C-alpha positions as CSV (number, residue, x, y, z in Angstrom):
1,M,-123.1,114.2,0.9
2,N,-127.0,115.3,0.1
3,S,-127.1,118.4,-2.1
4,A,-129.2,120.3,0.6
5,T,-128.0,123.6,1.6
6,P,-127.8,123.5,5.0
7,N,-129.4,126.5,6.8
8,R,-128.2,126.0,10.9
9,I,-124.2,124.7,11.3
10,L,-122.5,123.4,14.4
11,Y,-118.7,123.7,14.7
12,L,-117.8,122.2,18.1
13,N,-114.1,122.7,19.2
14,T,-113.9,121.8,22.9
15,A,-110.4,121.3,23.1
16,F,-107.0,123.2,24.1
17,L,-106.0,126.9,22.8
18,G,-103.9,126.2,20.5
19,D,-106.6,123.6,19.1
20,A,-109.2,126.3,18.8
21,I,-106.8,128.6,17.1
22,L,-105.9,125.9,14.4
23,S,-109.9,126.0,13.9
24,T,-110.5,129.1,12.5
25,P,-109.6,128.5,9.0
26,V,-112.5,125.7,9.2
27,L,-114.9,128.9,10.1
28,R,-113.9,131.3,7.4
29,A,-114.3,128.2,5.1
30,L,-117.4,127.2,6.0
31,K,-118.5,130.7,5.6
32,N,-117.6,131.2,2.3
33,L,-119.5,127.8,1.2
34,Y,-122.8,128.7,2.9
35,P,-122.6,133.2,3.5
36,Q,-126.3,132.3,4.2
37,A,-126.4,129.8,6.6
38,R,-126.0,130.4,10.5
39,L,-122.5,129.4,11.8
40,D,-122.5,128.7,15.6
41,L,-119.7,126.9,17.6
42,V,-119.1,125.2,20.8
43,A,-115.9,125.6,23.1
44,I,-114.8,125.5,26.6
45,P,-115.0,129.0,28.5
46,Q,-110.8,129.1,28.4
47,T,-110.7,129.3,24.6
48,A,-114.2,131.4,24.0
49,S,-112.0,134.8,23.9
50,V,-110.5,133.5,20.5
51,F,-113.6,133.5,18.5
52,S,-114.7,137.1,19.7
53,G,-115.3,139.3,16.8
54,N,-115.1,136.7,14.5
55,P,-117.4,137.9,11.8
56,Y,-118.2,134.4,10.1
57,I,-120.0,133.2,13.7
58,S,-123.3,134.2,15.0
59,Q,-123.2,132.9,18.7
60,V,-120.5,131.0,20.7
61,Y,-121.8,128.7,23.0
62,T,-119.4,127.8,26.0
63,W,-119.4,124.5,28.3
64,D,-117.1,124.1,30.9
65,K,-116.3,120.4,30.8
66,R,-113.3,120.8,33.0
67,D,-115.3,121.5,36.2
68,P,-116.9,118.4,37.5
69,W,-119.5,120.7,39.2
70,K,-120.7,122.2,36.1
71,R,-120.1,119.4,33.5
72,I,-123.3,117.7,34.2
73,L,-125.6,120.4,34.1
74,G,-123.9,122.7,31.9
75,L,-124.2,119.6,29.1
76,V,-128.4,119.6,30.1
77,K,-128.6,123.4,29.6
78,L,-126.4,123.2,26.1
79,L,-128.0,120.6,24.6
80,I,-131.6,122.3,25.5
81,R,-130.2,125.3,23.6
82,L,-128.7,123.5,20.6
83,R,-131.9,121.1,20.2
84,K,-134.2,124.5,19.6
85,N,-132.1,125.8,17.0
86,R,-132.6,122.5,14.7
87,Y,-128.8,122.4,12.9
88,D,-128.6,120.7,9.9
89,L,-125.2,120.4,10.1
90,A,-122.1,119.4,12.7
91,L,-118.8,119.5,12.0
92,S,-115.9,118.7,14.8
93,P,-112.0,117.8,14.7
94,H,-111.9,116.2,17.9
95,V,-113.3,112.8,18.8
96,H,-114.5,113.1,22.2
97,F,-117.0,110.8,23.4
98,S,-118.8,114.2,24.6
99,T,-118.7,115.6,21.3
100,T,-120.4,112.1,19.9
101,L,-123.1,112.7,22.7
102,I,-123.5,116.4,21.7
103,M,-124.3,115.9,18.0
104,I,-126.7,112.8,18.4
105,L,-129.0,114.3,21.6
106,A,-129.1,117.6,19.7
107,G,-130.9,115.7,17.2
108,I,-128.4,116.8,14.3
109,P,-128.9,114.6,11.2
110,V,-125.6,115.2,9.3
111,R,-122.5,115.2,11.3
112,I,-118.7,114.8,9.8
113,G,-115.6,114.2,11.9
114,F,-112.7,112.1,11.8
115,P,-112.4,108.0,12.2
116,R,-112.4,107.8,15.9
117,L,-115.5,110.5,16.3
118,K,-118.1,107.7,17.0
119,G,-121.4,108.7,15.6
120,S,-120.8,110.3,12.5
121,T,-122.5,109.9,9.6
122,H,-119.6,110.8,7.7
123,V,-116.3,110.1,8.0
124,V,-113.2,111.8,7.0
125,R,-110.0,109.9,6.7
126,V,-106.2,111.7,6.3
127,A,-102.7,110.8,6.0
128,K,-100.7,110.8,9.3
129,G,-98.4,113.6,9.9
130,M,-100.5,116.1,8.0
131,P,-100.3,119.5,10.1
132,V,-103.3,120.1,12.0
133,V,-104.2,123.1,10.4
134,R,-104.6,121.7,6.9
135,R,-105.7,118.6,8.3
136,N,-109.2,120.3,10.2
137,L,-110.1,121.9,6.7
138,E,-110.2,118.3,5.3
139,L,-113.6,117.9,7.6
140,L,-115.1,120.0,4.6
141,R,-114.2,117.4,1.8
142,P,-117.7,115.9,2.1
143,L,-119.0,119.2,1.2
144,S,-116.8,120.5,-1.4
145,G,-113.7,119.9,-3.4
146,K,-112.6,123.2,-3.1
147,P,-109.0,124.0,-1.7
148,F,-109.1,126.7,0.9
149,D,-106.7,129.2,2.5
150,H,-105.4,127.4,6.1
151,Q,-104.3,130.9,7.5
152,T,-105.3,130.5,11.1
153,E,-106.4,134.5,12.2
154,M,-107.7,136.3,15.7
155,F,-109.9,139.5,15.0
156,I,-108.5,141.6,17.8
157,P,-111.4,144.0,19.6
158,A,-110.8,147.2,19.6
159,E,-110.4,147.2,23.3
160,G,-107.6,144.7,23.2
161,Q,-106.1,146.8,20.8
162,N,-105.9,150.0,23.1
163,Q,-104.6,147.9,26.0
164,V,-101.7,146.8,24.2
165,D,-101.1,150.3,22.5
166,E,-101.1,151.6,26.0
167,F,-98.7,149.1,27.5
168,I,-96.0,149.5,24.6
169,K,-96.2,153.2,25.4
170,E,-96.0,152.9,29.3
171,N,-92.7,150.7,29.0
172,S,-91.1,152.8,26.6
173,L,-91.1,149.6,23.8
174,D,-90.2,150.3,20.4
175,P,-92.1,147.5,17.8
176,A,-89.0,147.7,15.3
177,R,-86.9,146.2,18.1
178,L,-89.1,144.0,20.0
179,V,-88.7,140.2,20.3
180,G,-91.3,138.3,22.6
181,I,-90.3,135.4,24.7
182,A,-93.0,132.8,25.9
183,P,-91.2,130.3,28.2
184,G,-94.2,129.1,30.0
185,S,-96.4,125.5,29.4
186,V,-98.6,123.5,31.1
187,W,-96.1,120.6,31.2
188,A,-92.8,120.9,32.4
189,T,-90.8,118.9,30.0
190,K,-92.3,121.4,27.5
191,R,-90.5,124.1,29.3
192,W,-86.9,125.1,27.8
193,P,-84.8,125.6,31.0
194,S,-84.9,129.1,32.5
195,R,-81.5,129.5,32.8
196,Y,-81.3,129.4,28.6
197,Y,-84.0,131.8,28.3
198,S,-82.1,134.2,30.6
199,Q,-79.0,134.0,28.7
200,V,-81.1,134.6,25.6
201,L,-82.1,137.8,27.0
202,S,-79.0,139.0,27.5
203,G,-77.6,138.0,24.2
204,L,-80.9,140.2,22.4
205,V,-80.3,143.0,24.5
206,A,-76.4,143.1,23.7
207,K,-77.7,143.1,19.9
208,G,-79.8,146.2,20.8
209,F,-83.5,144.5,21.0
210,Q,-86.1,145.0,23.6
211,P,-87.2,141.4,25.0
212,V,-90.6,141.2,26.4
213,L,-92.3,138.1,28.5
214,I,-95.3,136.8,27.1
215,G,-97.4,134.6,29.3
216,G,-100.7,133.7,31.4
217,E,-101.1,134.7,35.1
218,D,-99.3,131.1,36.2
219,D,-96.2,131.9,34.1
220,A,-95.9,135.5,35.5
221,G,-93.3,134.2,38.3
222,L,-91.2,132.4,35.8
223,C,-90.7,134.7,33.3
224,G,-89.8,137.6,36.3
225,K,-86.9,134.9,37.3
226,I,-85.9,134.4,33.6
227,I,-85.6,138.5,33.6
228,T,-83.8,138.4,37.0
229,D,-81.7,136.1,36.4
230,S,-80.5,137.6,33.0
231,Q,-79.2,140.8,34.7
232,V,-80.7,142.8,31.7
233,E,-83.9,145.0,31.3
234,A,-86.5,143.6,29.8
235,V,-90.6,143.9,30.3
236,N,-92.9,141.1,31.9
237,A,-96.1,141.1,30.2
238,A,-97.5,137.7,31.7
239,G,-100.9,137.9,33.2
240,Q,-101.1,141.6,32.5
241,L,-103.1,141.4,29.1
242,S,-106.0,139.3,27.8
243,L,-106.0,136.5,25.4
244,P,-106.4,138.9,22.6
245,G,-104.3,141.6,23.9
246,S,-101.4,139.1,24.3
247,A,-101.9,138.1,20.8
248,W,-101.9,142.0,19.6
249,L,-98.8,142.4,21.7
250,I,-97.1,139.5,19.8
251,K,-98.4,141.2,16.4
252,N,-96.1,144.1,17.6
253,C,-92.9,141.8,18.0
254,R,-90.8,141.3,15.2
255,L,-90.2,137.7,16.1
256,L,-91.6,135.3,19.3
257,I,-89.3,132.7,20.7
258,T,-91.7,130.1,22.4
259,N,-92.1,126.6,23.6
260,D,-94.3,124.0,22.4
261,S,-97.2,126.1,23.4
262,A,-100.1,128.4,22.5
263,P,-98.4,131.4,22.1
264,L,-96.9,129.7,18.9
265,H,-100.6,129.5,17.7
266,L,-101.3,132.8,18.6
267,A,-98.1,134.1,16.6
268,N,-99.1,132.5,13.4
269,A,-102.7,133.7,13.5
270,V,-101.4,137.2,13.8
271,Q,-98.3,136.6,11.4
272,T,-95.6,136.9,13.7
273,P,-92.5,135.0,12.8
274,V,-92.0,131.9,14.9
275,L,-88.9,130.1,16.4
276,A,-90.1,127.3,18.4
277,I,-88.2,124.8,20.8
278,F,-89.5,121.3,20.8
279,G,-88.9,118.9,23.2
280,P,-90.6,115.8,24.2
281,T,-93.1,116.5,21.0
282,V,-92.6,116.5,17.8
283,K,-93.5,118.0,14.6
284,R,-95.2,114.9,13.0
285,F,-97.9,115.6,15.9
286,G,-99.2,118.5,13.6
287,F,-98.9,121.2,16.0
288,F,-95.9,123.3,14.6
289,P,-95.8,126.7,12.9
290,Y,-96.6,126.6,9.7
291,R,-95.8,130.0,8.3
292,E,-92.8,130.0,5.6
293,G,-89.7,131.3,7.3
294,D,-90.8,130.0,10.9
295,R,-88.3,127.3,12.4
296,V,-88.5,124.8,14.8
297,L,-85.4,123.5,16.8
298,E,-85.0,120.2,18.4
299,M,-82.9,117.3,19.2
300,D,-82.9,113.7,17.4
301,L,-83.4,111.3,20.3
302,D,-84.4,107.7,20.4
303,C,-87.0,108.5,23.3
304,R,-88.6,111.4,21.4
305,P,-91.4,111.8,21.2
306,C,-92.7,110.5,24.8
307,G,-95.8,111.5,24.9
308,K,-98.5,113.9,22.9
309,H,-98.5,116.7,25.4
310,G,-95.3,115.9,27.5
311,H,-94.6,115.2,31.2
312,Q,-94.2,117.0,34.1
313,R,-91.0,115.1,35.0
314,C,-88.6,113.6,32.0
315,P,-89.6,109.7,32.0
316,R,-85.5,108.8,31.4
317,G,-84.3,111.7,33.7
318,H,-82.1,113.2,31.5
319,F,-84.1,115.9,30.0
320,G,-81.7,115.7,26.8
321,C,-84.5,116.7,24.6
322,M,-84.2,120.2,26.0
323,T,-80.7,120.7,28.1
324,R,-78.7,120.1,24.8
325,I,-80.7,122.6,22.6
326,S,-78.1,125.4,23.6
327,P,-78.9,129.0,24.1
328,E,-76.0,129.7,21.9
329,S,-78.0,127.8,18.8
330,V,-81.2,129.7,19.9
331,L,-79.7,133.3,20.0
332,N,-77.7,132.2,16.9
333,N,-80.9,131.4,15.0
334,A,-83.2,134.3,16.5
335,L,-80.5,136.5,14.9
336,E,-80.4,135.5,11.7
337,M,-84.6,135.4,11.5
338,L,-84.4,139.2,12.7
339,N,-81.4,140.1,10.6
340,P,-82.4,137.7,6.9
């Protein structure tokens, strides 16, 4: 690549929450390479808070590409703002056509991406099965041969920390005994059965731990049902905290038990151990918990994986990838991780 040092860099990540968190090492590395450069980011509104307080970013632009009424007008407004900044360099881990469009129409001369990102001036090829958190850092290969730390991170504002500290106090929670449970997912087949989670809650309480249920507003009903069916005391935090607040609550937990969903990545970012339950998806997709000591429980079935994101119903009708992972197995693994 041209040896000229970029003064303005744009990073584009308009995918899901987990993808946003897995991009944070790239931002840190870019600032390490070019400390004097302005680094801006394009995200969707649902993930913008991941980058709040991030000291490496000068500005976060949001584009609501999921709302058909705002998509086109929002894109035009975004392009006008980006063109004014005259970026020297753009990078994106995602291969959507809209990303290509933004890079080119914003007039950015150097564009780095993976092979399926059309319009890239520098194409980076990686081995299949590489963890996404490491794969994203490969985008820096045309810029530097240095190795970079792949630890993800979130910078939780004081407001989010205070919100959680008060929540912990009000609910008489003890971080020394706190175990986070994140049973939700947008995709139904990614959710381990709620009755199984209820049994795990009962087992944790019997061993002296305090379960706290974590998720968004859409998960509140599911979390409430799990607590009711468990017939033990547990706290339902679903929908009560901001995204940074949920991350800070997870940081206060000894362990997070979760499906293949966003809380997994929040836990890795705040360095809380993870016990993940994988059903329709597999580790070779690259979105598994990557820290030493993390665990993934899964069944070896010939129908796995059945899709990149799973489905709303099991295509085979048996849902064995989840129902065959027993509550006893999850509880035993959790207790081993809690009492090494």
